C-alpha positions in Angstrom: -11.5 -7.2 -17.9 -8.4 -5.9 -16.2 -6.5 -2.7 -15.2 -3.7 -1.9 -17.7 -0.8 0.5 -17.1 0.8 1.3 -20.4 4.2 3.0 -20.7 3.4 5.3 -17.8 6.1 7.9 -17.1 5.9 10.9 -14.7 8.2 13.9 -14.5 8.0 16.8 -12.1 9.5 20.1 -13.2 10.5 22.7 -10.6 12.3 26.0 -10.8 15.7 24.3 -10.3 15.4 20.9 -11.8 13.4 18.2 -13.6 12.7 15.0 -11.6 12.0 11.8 -13.5 9.9 9.8 -10.9 8.5 7.0 -13.1 9.8 5.6 -16.4 7.9 3.3 -18.8 5.8 1.4 -16.3 3.9 -1.5 -17.8 1.5 -3.6 -15.7 -1.6 -5.7 -16.1 -3.7 -6.4 -13.0 -6.4 -9.0 -13.3 -9.8 -8.8 -11.5 -9.6 -10.2 -7.9 -5.8 -10.1 -7.8 -3.8 -8.8 -4.8 -0.7 -7.0 -6.1 1.9 -5.3 -3.9 4.1 -2.5 -5.3 7.4 -2.7 -3.4 10.4 -0.4 -3.6 12.7 1.9 -1.7 11.6 5.4 -0.6 11.3 7.8 -3.5 10.9 5.2 -6.2 7.5 6.5 -7.3 5.2 3.7 -6.0 2.8 6.1 -4.3 2.9 8.3 -7.4 1.9 5.3 -9.5 -0.9 4.5 -7.1 -2.2 8.1 -7.4 -2.1 7.9 -11.2 -4.1 4.7 -11.1 -6.5 6.4 -8.6 -6.9 9.3 -11.0 -5.5 11.8 -8.4 -2.5 12.6 -10.6 -1.9 12.7 -14.3 1.0 10.9 -16.0 3.4 12.7 -18.2 3.4 9.9 -20.8 1.4 6.7 -21.3 -2.1 5.8 -20.0 -4.0 3.7 -17.5 -7.2 1.9 -18.7 -9.8 0.1 -16.6 -12.3 -2.1 -18.4 -11.1 -0.6 -21.7 -11.8 2.9 -20.5 -9.0 5.4 -20.0 -8.6 6.7 -16.4 -8.8 10.5 -16.5 -9.8 11.2 -13.0 -11.0 9.8 -9.7 -14.1 7.5 -9.9 -16.3 5.2 -7.9 -14.7 2.1 -9.4 -11.5 2.9 -7.4 -11.5 3.4 -3.6 -8.3 4.8 -1.9 -7.0 4.2 1.6 -4.0 6.3 2.7 -1.4 5.9 5.4 -3.3 8.4 7.6 -6.9 7.3 8.3 -8.3 10.8 7.2 -11.4 10.4 9.4 -13.6 13.3 10.6 -13.1 13.7 14.4 -16.5 15.4 14.8 -18.4 12.4 13.5 -19.0 9.1 15.2 -17.5 5.9 13.8 -20.8 4.8 12.1 -21.1 8.3 10.4 -17.5 8.2 9.2 -18.1 4.8 7.6 -21.4 6.1 6.0 -19.8 9.4 4.7 -18.8 8.3 1.2 -22.2 6.7 0.7 -24.0 9.8 1.9 -22.1 11.9 -0.6 -23.0 9.4 -3.3 -26.7 9.8 -2.4 -27.3 6.3 -1.0 -30.5 6.2 1.0 -30.1 6.3 4.8 -31.4 2.7 5.4 -29.1 1.1 2.9 -26.2 3.2 4.2 -26.7 2.0 7.7 -27.1 -1.6 6.7 -23.8 -1.6 4.6 -21.9 0.4 7.3 -22.8 -2.2 9.9 -22.0 -5.0 7.6 -18.4 -3.7 7.1 -17.9 -2.6 10.7 -18.7 -6.2 11.6 -16.1 -7.4 9.0 -13.4 -5.3 10.7 -14.7 -6.2 14.2 -15.7 -2.7 15.3 -19.5 -3.1 15.7 -19.4 -2.3 19.4 -17.5 1.0 18.7 -20.0 2.3 16.1 -21.1 5.2 18.4 -17.6 6.1 19.5 -15.7 9.2 18.4 -12.4 9.1 16.6 -10.3 10.4 19.5 -11.5 7.4 21.5 -9.9 4.9 19.1 -6.4 3.5 18.8 -4.3 3.9 15.6 -5.2 0.4 14.5 -8.9 0.9 15.1 -8.8 4.2 13.1 -7.3 2.3 10.1 -10.0 -0.4 10.5 -12.7 2.3 10.3 -11.0 3.8 7.2 -10.9 0.3 5.7 -14.6 -0.2 6.4 -15.4 3.2 4.8 -13.5 2.2 1.7 -15.2 -1.1 1.4 -18.7 0.4 1.6 -18.2 2.1 -1.7 -18.3 -1.3 -3.5 -15.5 -0.2 -5.8 -13.9 -2.8 -8.1 -10.5 -1.8 -7.0 -9.1 -1.0 -3.5 -5.9 1.1 -3.6 -3.9 1.1 -0.4 -0.9 3.4 0.2 1.1 2.0 3.1 -2.0 1.9 5.3 -0.2 0.0 8.2 3.1 1.8 8.1 2.5 4.0 11.2 1.2 1.2 13.4 3.1 -0.9 16.0 4.2 -4.4 14.8 1.5 -6.3 16.8 -1.3 -4.2 15.5 0.1 -4.4 12.0 0.2 -8.2 12.2 -3.4 -8.4 13.3 -4.5 -6.1 10.4 -2.5 -8.0 7.9 -4.3 -11.2 8.9 -7.7 -9.4 8.8 -7.0 -7.9 5.4 -6.2 -11.3 3.9 -9.6 -12.5 5.2 -11.5 -9.5 3.9 -9.8 -9.8 0.5 -10.8 -13.5 0.4 -14.4 -12.7 1.3 -14.9 -9.6 -1.0 -12.9 -10.9 -4.0 -11.8 -7.3 -4.6 -8.8 -6.3 -6.7 -6.3 -4.8 -4.3 -3.2 -2.8 -5.2 -1.1 -2.2 -2.0 2.0 0.0 -1.8 4.6 -0.9 0.8 8.4 -0.7 1.4 8.2 -3.7 3.7 9.3 -7.0 2.1 7.6 -9.3 4.7 4.3 -7.4 4.4 4.4 -7.7 0.5 5.1 -11.5 0.5 2.5 -12.1 3.3 -0.3 -10.4 1.4 0.2 -10.5 -2.3 -0.4 -12.8 -5.2 2.2 -10.8 -7.1 5.0 -8.6 -5.8 6.2 -5.9 -8.2 9.7 -4.7 -7.2 10.4 -1.2 -8.4 13.9 0.3 -9.0 15.2 3.4 -7.3 14.6 6.8 -9.0 13.4 6.8 -11.7 10.9 4.1 -10.8 10.8 1.2 -13.2 9.5 -2.4 -12.9 12.7 -4.2 -11.9 11.3 -7.7 -11.2 8.1 -9.5 -10.6 7.5 -12.3 -8.1 4.5 -14.6 -8.2 3.8 -15.7 -4.6 2.3 -19.2 -4.9 1.9 -20.0 -1.3 -1.2 -21.3 0.5 -3.5 -18.9 2.5 -4.0 -17.7 5.1 -0.3 -16.9 5.4 1.6 -16.2 8.6 5.0 -14.7 9.0 6.4 -17.7 10.9 5.7 -20.0 7.9 9.0 -21.5 6.7 8.0 -21.3 3.0 7.3 -17.6 3.5 10.8 -17.0 4.9 12.5 -18.4 1.7 10.4 -16.2 -0.6 11.1 -13.2 1.5 14.8 -13.9 1.2 14.5 -14.0 -2.7 12.5 -10.7 -2.9 14.9 -9.1 -0.4 17.9 -9.8 -2.8 16.1 -7.9 -5.6 15.2 -5.0 -3.3 18.6 -4.7 -1.6 20.4 -3.3 -4.7 17.8 -0.5 -5.0 17.9 0.4 -1.3 21.7 0.6 -1.6 21.4 3.0 -4.5 19.1 5.3 -2.5 21.4 5.1 0.6 24.6 5.9 -1.4 22.9 9.0 -2.8 22.0 10.2 0.7 25.0 9.0 2.8 28.7 9.7 2.8 30.8 8.0 0.1 32.4 5.5 2.6 29.0 4.0 3.5 28.0 0.5 2.6 25.1 -1.7 3.7 27.2 -4.6 5.0 29.7 -2.4 7.0 27.0 -0.4 8.7 24.7 -3.2 9.9 26.2 -2.7 13.4 26.4 0.9 14.5 29.7 1.7 16.3 31.0 4.6 18.3 34.1 6.0 16.6 35.4 7.2 20.0 35.2 3.7 21.6 38.1 1.3 22.1 35.8 -1.6 22.6 36.9 -4.7 20.7 40.5 -3.6 20.1 43.0 -6.5 20.4 40.3 -9.2 20.0 
């Protein structure tokens, strides 16, 4: 059975205006599938993830998982955010065990599962460290291990690598592919990075600028494990980029001066400089 998003719309009403964030989103995500939601800033992809997680309600439509309507957070869906949200006063092992402890899992089973997933993210030797002793990438690996211990059917990831440097991000992208392969979990991953989406996903859902709609869907039928230097990957990235470019331009035109365009402003120039005159 699958996760089904049916005609989901979301509107926010403030004192001054009504904002239509999502409009008529329809998706079906099969068990074990890795799906990336890709779109420009403000297109509602994180809002959609929160609705699937049960952390927000939709204005219209519904989300069903295994034929049951999602009406709140539940143990069948684990969420990993951009910030690791770890407890600095707890050791790594205790952070990983925390969700299981709240769920009432016995101590011996908690420890066994925590060590299993710490080994999966290659942090066993840091199990007794405190959070301030870890790098940004290590913190996200702890957060991932904690999410995996909950044995949820679905792992929801909201730009979890966005704040990391490119080398750390590349390592974690490779690790996540391996973990997904081993655990067979359904993963829904939010990103605004085209390369990341194509590298990780079975399917990339490109969303339009506000209000967010499903603009185009790409099935990524490339062998795994994938690496960014693979030639085939570069061609697919180029195709997805074309679909996303129009939406990025819409957002930029709404935020920049009227004379801005994406081609013209690829190179930043100093208006007071005479460099290049006469060439």
